[in-house]
KOLDRENMI-872821 format. One record per residue: residue number from 1; x, y, z of N, C-alpha, C in turn. Coordinates in steps of 0.05 Angstrom, whole numbers, always signed. Example, Ala and Ser with C-alpha at 12.3 -4.5 7.8 and 13.67 -1.06 7.14 Angstrom:
BEGIN
<pt 1, <+264, -114, +156>, <+246, -90, +156>, <+264, -66, +156>>;
<pt 2, <+257, -45, +142>, <+273, -21, +143>, <+258, +1, +157>>;
! end
This chain:
BEGIN
<pt 1, <+1789, +2541, +1785>, <+1769, +2536, +1806>, <+1771, +2507, +1814>>;
<pt 2, <+1772, +2502, +1840>, <+1775, +2475, +1851>, <+1749, +2460, +1848>>;
<pt 3, <+1752, +2434, +1845>, <+1729, +2416, +1843>, <+1715, +2414, +1870>>;
<pt 4, <+1690, +2420, +1871>, <+1675, +2419, +1896>, <+1664, +2391, +1901>>;
<pt 5, <+1674, +2376, +1921>, <+1666, +2349, +1926>, <+1636, +2347, +1932>>;
<pt 6, <+1623, +2368, +1943>, <+1595, +2368, +1949>, <+1578, +2367, +1923>>;
<pt 7, <+1589, +2377, +1901>, <+1574, +2377, +1876>, <+1579, +2353, +1859>>;
<pt 8, <+1598, +2335, +1867>, <+1603, +2311, +1852>, <+1579, +2292, +1855>>;
<pt 9, <+1572, +2278, +1833>, <+1550, +2259, +1836>, <+1559, +2235, +1852>>;
<pt 10, <+1540, +2223, +1867>, <+1546, +2199, +1883>, <+1552, +2176, +1864>>;
<pt 11, <+1573, +2160, +1869>, <+1579, +2138, +1851>, <+1556, +2118, +1852>>;
<pt 12, <+1551, +2106, +1829>, <+1530, +2086, +1827>, <+1538, +2061, +1842>>;
<pt 13, <+1518, +2044, +1848>, <+1524, +2019, +1861>, <+1543, +2002, +1844>>;
<pt 14, <+1539, +2002, +1818>, <+1557, +1987, +1801>, <+1586, +1997, +1802>>;
<pt 15, <+1589, +2024, +1803>, <+1616, +2035, +1806>, <+1629, +2028, +1833>>;
<pt 16, <+1613, +2029, +1854>, <+1624, +2021, +1880>, <+1630, +1992, +1881>>;
<pt 17, <+1612, +1975, +1871>, <+1616, +1946, +1871>, <+1641, +1938, +1855>>;
<pt 18, <+1645, +1952, +1832>, <+1668, +1945, +1815>, <+1695, +1950, +1829>>;
<pt 19, <+1695, +1968, +1848>, <+1720, +1974, +1863>, <+1723, +1957, +1888>>;
<pt 20, <+1704, +1940, +1894>, <+1705, +1924, +1918>, <+1721, +1899, +1913>>;
<pt 21, <+1735, +1890, +1934>, <+1749, +1865, +1933>, <+1730, +1843, +1942>>;
<pt 22, <+1717, +1846, +1965>, <+1696, +1828, +1974>, <+1674, +1846, +1986>>;
<pt 23, <+1650, +1842, +1977>, <+1628, +1859, +1987>, <+1626, +1858, +2018>>;
<pt 24, <+1623, +1881, +2031>, <+1622, +1881, +2060>, <+1600, +1863, +2071>>;
<pt 25, <+1579, +1858, +2056>, <+1558, +1840, +2065>, <+1568, +1812, +2072>>;
<pt 26, <+1590, +1804, +2060>, <+1601, +1778, +2066>, <+1611, +1776, +2095>>;
<pt 27, <+1615, +1798, +2108>, <+1625, +1799, +2136>, <+1602, +1799, +2156>>;
<pt 28, <+1577, +1800, +2146>, <+1553, +1801, +2163>, <+1544, +1772, +2168>>;
<pt 29, <+1547, +1762, +2193>, <+1541, +1734, +2198>, <+1512, +1727, +2193>>;
<pt 30, <+1494, +1746, +2198>, <+1465, +1741, +2192>, <+1461, +1736, +2162>>;
<pt 31, <+1472, +1753, +2146>, <+1469, +1750, +2117>, <+1482, +1724, +2107>>;
<pt 32, <+1506, +1718, +2118>, <+1520, +1693, +2110>, <+1502, +1669, +2116>>;
<pt 33, <+1490, +1668, +2140>, <+1472, +1646, +2146>, <+1449, +1645, +2127>>;
<pt 34, <+1436, +1668, +2122>, <+1413, +1669, +2104>, <+1421, +1659, +2076>>;
<pt 35, <+1445, +1665, +2067>, <+1455, +1656, +2041>, <+1465, +1628, +2040>>;
<pt 36, <+1465, +1615, +2063>, <+1475, +1587, +2065>, <+1505, +1585, +2064>>;
<pt 37, <+1519, +1606, +2073>, <+1549, +1606, +2073>, <+1558, +1600, +2102>>;
<pt 38, <+1582, +1590, +2104>, <+1594, +1584, +2129>, <+1594, +1609, +2147>>;
<pt 39, <+1589, +1606, +2172>, <+1587, +1629, +2190>, <+1609, +1627, +2211>>;
<pt 40, <+1634, +1632, +2204>, <+1656, +1632, +2223>, <+1673, +1657, +2218>>;
<pt 41, <+1693, +1661, +2235>, <+1709, +1685, +2233>, <+1725, +1686, +2207>>;
<pt 42, <+1734, +1664, +2197>, <+1750, +1663, +2172>, <+1738, +1642, +2154>>;
<pt 43, <+1714, +1648, +2143>, <+1700, +1628, +2127>, <+1712, +1623, +2100>>;
<pt 44, <+1710, +1599, +2091>, <+1716, +1594, +2063>, <+1690, +1590, +2048>>;
<pt 45, <+1689, +1598, +2024>, <+1665, +1595, +2008>, <+1671, +1597, +1979>>;
<pt 46, <+1650, +1593, +1963>, <+1653, +1595, +1934>, <+1655, +1624, +1925>>;
<pt 47, <+1674, +1629, +1907>, <+1678, +1656, +1896>, <+1684, +1655, +1867>>;
<pt 48, <+1678, +1677, +1854>, <+1686, +1681, +1826>, <+1706, +1703, +1826>>;
<pt 49, <+1729, +1698, +1814>, <+1751, +1718, +1814>, <+1754, +1728, +1785>>;
<pt 50, <+1755, +1755, +1783>, <+1759, +1767, +1756>, <+1789, +1775, +1755>>;
<pt 51, <+1802, +1766, +1733>, <+1830, +1773, +1729>, <+1832, +1802, +1721>>;
<pt 52, <+1855, +1813, +1727>, <+1861, +1841, +1720>, <+1868, +1843, +1691>>;
<pt 53, <+1851, +1855, +1675>, <+1856, +1858, +1646>, <+1880, +1877, +1641>>;
<pt 54, <+1888, +1893, +1660>, <+1910, +1912, +1656>, <+1936, +1902, +1669>>;
<pt 55, <+1937, +1876, +1675>, <+1961, +1864, +1687>, <+1985, +1870, +1668>>;
<pt 56, <+2008, +1876, +1678>, <+2031, +1882, +1662>, <+2039, +1860, +1643>>;
<pt 57, <+2034, +1835, +1650>, <+2040, +1812, +1633>, <+2016, +1801, +1618>>;
<pt 58, <+1995, +1817, +1617>, <+1971, +1809, +1602>, <+1954, +1789, +1618>>;
<pt 59, <+1934, +1779, +1605>, <+1916, +1760, +1617>, <+1930, +1734, +1626>>;
<pt 60, <+1948, +1724, +1609>, <+1963, +1700, +1617>, <+1980, +1705, +1642>>;
<pt 61, <+1992, +1728, +1644>, <+2008, +1735, +1668>, <+1990, +1737, +1693>>;
<pt 62, <+1966, +1749, +1689>, <+1948, +1751, +1712>, <+1938, +1723, +1721>>;
<pt 63, <+1933, +1706, +1701>, <+1924, +1679, +1708>, <+1946, +1663, +1723>>;
<pt 64, <+1970, +1665, +1713>, <+1992, +1651, +1726>, <+1997, +1661, +1754>>;
<pt 65, <+1996, +1688, +1757>, <+2000, +1699, +1784>, <+1978, +1691, +1803>>;
<pt 66, <+1953, +1691, +1793>, <+1931, +1683, +1810>, <+1934, +1654, +1819>>;
<pt 67, <+1940, +1636, +1800>, <+1943, +1607, +1806>, <+1966, +1603, +1826>>;
<pt 68, <+1989, +1617, +1821>, <+2012, +1614, +1840>, <+2004, +1624, +1868>>;
<pt 69, <+1991, +1647, +1870>, <+1983, +1658, +1895>, <+1963, +1639, +1909>>;
<pt 70, <+1945, +1628, +1894>, <+1925, +1610, +1906>, <+1939, +1586, +1918>>;
<pt 71, <+1958, +1574, +1903>, <+1973, +1551, +1913>, <+1988, +1558, +1939>>;
<pt 72, <+1999, +1582, +1939>, <+2015, +1591, +1962>, <+1998, +1595, +1987>>;
<pt 73, <+1974, +1607, +1983>, <+1958, +1615, +2006>, <+1938, +1594, +2016>>;
<pt 74, <+1930, +1577, +1998>, <+1909, +1557, +2006>, <+1921, +1531, +2015>>;
<pt 75, <+1907, +1516, +2032>, <+1917, +1490, +2041>, <+1922, +1472, +2017>>;
<pt 76, <+1940, +1453, +2020>, <+1948, +1435, +1998>, <+1924, +1419, +1988>>;
<pt 77, <+1904, +1413, +2005>, <+1881, +1397, +1997>, <+1859, +1413, +1984>>;
<pt 78, <+1862, +1440, +1983>, <+1841, +1457, +1970>, <+1840, +1452, +1940>>;
<pt 79, <+1816, +1449, +1929>, <+1815, +1445, +1900>, <+1825, +1470, +1885>>;
<pt 80, <+1839, +1465, +1863>, <+1850, +1487, +1847>, <+1827, +1503, +1834>>;
<pt 81, <+1831, +1528, +1829>, <+1811, +1544, +1815>, <+1805, +1533, +1787>>;
<pt 82, <+1781, +1537, +1778>, <+1773, +1528, +1751>, <+1767, +1553, +1735>>;
<pt 83, <+1780, +1554, +1711>, <+1775, +1577, +1694>, <+1748, +1572, +1680>>;
<pt 84, <+1729, +1591, +1685>, <+1702, +1587, +1674>, <+1696, +1606, +1651>>;
<pt 85, <+1714, +1625, +1646>, <+1711, +1643, +1623>, <+1739, +1655, +1618>>;
<pt 86, <+1741, +1671, +1598>, <+1767, +1682, +1591>, <+1780, +1697, +1614>>;
<pt 87, <+1764, +1712, +1629>, <+1776, +1728, +1651>, <+1766, +1720, +1679>>;
<pt 88, <+1752, +1698, +1681>, <+1741, +1690, +1707>, <+1749, +1662, +1716>>;
<pt 89, <+1754, +1660, +1742>, <+1759, +1634, +1755>, <+1738, +1630, +1776>>;
<pt 90, <+1730, +1605, +1780>, <+1714, +1597, +1803>, <+1732, +1583, +1823>>;
<pt 91, <+1730, +1590, +1849>, <+1748, +1577, +1868>, <+1735, +1578, +1896>>;
<pt 92, <+1748, +1565, +1914>, <+1740, +1566, +1942>, <+1761, +1582, +1956>>;
<pt 93, <+1753, +1602, +1972>, <+1772, +1620, +1984>, <+1759, +1632, +2009>>;
<pt 94, <+1774, +1650, +2022>, <+1764, +1666, +2044>, <+1756, +1693, +2033>>;
<pt 95, <+1740, +1707, +2047>, <+1731, +1733, +2038>, <+1751, +1755, +2045>>;
<pt 96, <+1776, +1751, +2039>, <+1796, +1771, +2045>, <+1803, +1788, +2021>>;
<pt 97, <+1799, +1778, +1997>, <+1804, +1793, +1973>, <+1833, +1794, +1965>>;
<pt 98, <+1838, +1792, +1939>, <+1865, +1793, +1928>, <+1865, +1813, +1905>>;
<pt 99, <+1887, +1827, +1902>, <+1891, +1844, +1878>, <+1913, +1831, +1862>>;
<pt 100, <+1907, +1822, +1838>, <+1928, +1810, +1821>, <+1928, +1825, +1794>>;
! end
């Protein structure tokens, strides 16, 4: 018997948020202004990045790949990300999202 999509429970907000790269609310200029964030087409702002725990090269490989990608994509004068916990970095970025 095939799985009936109508009978599947709606994913929780936490499940949906966990699969997001950048919450869609970040693209809403009204909310960005209310939150005190830059309101432009390609804004930069403060972000927390969670490393992929299932990265093929482990956490160290994920960290290295993230730092390399950040250097490649961000302007030379952008401050480097700061590791704030075992799996998290704080950085300044655009709301485009990265999968590492």
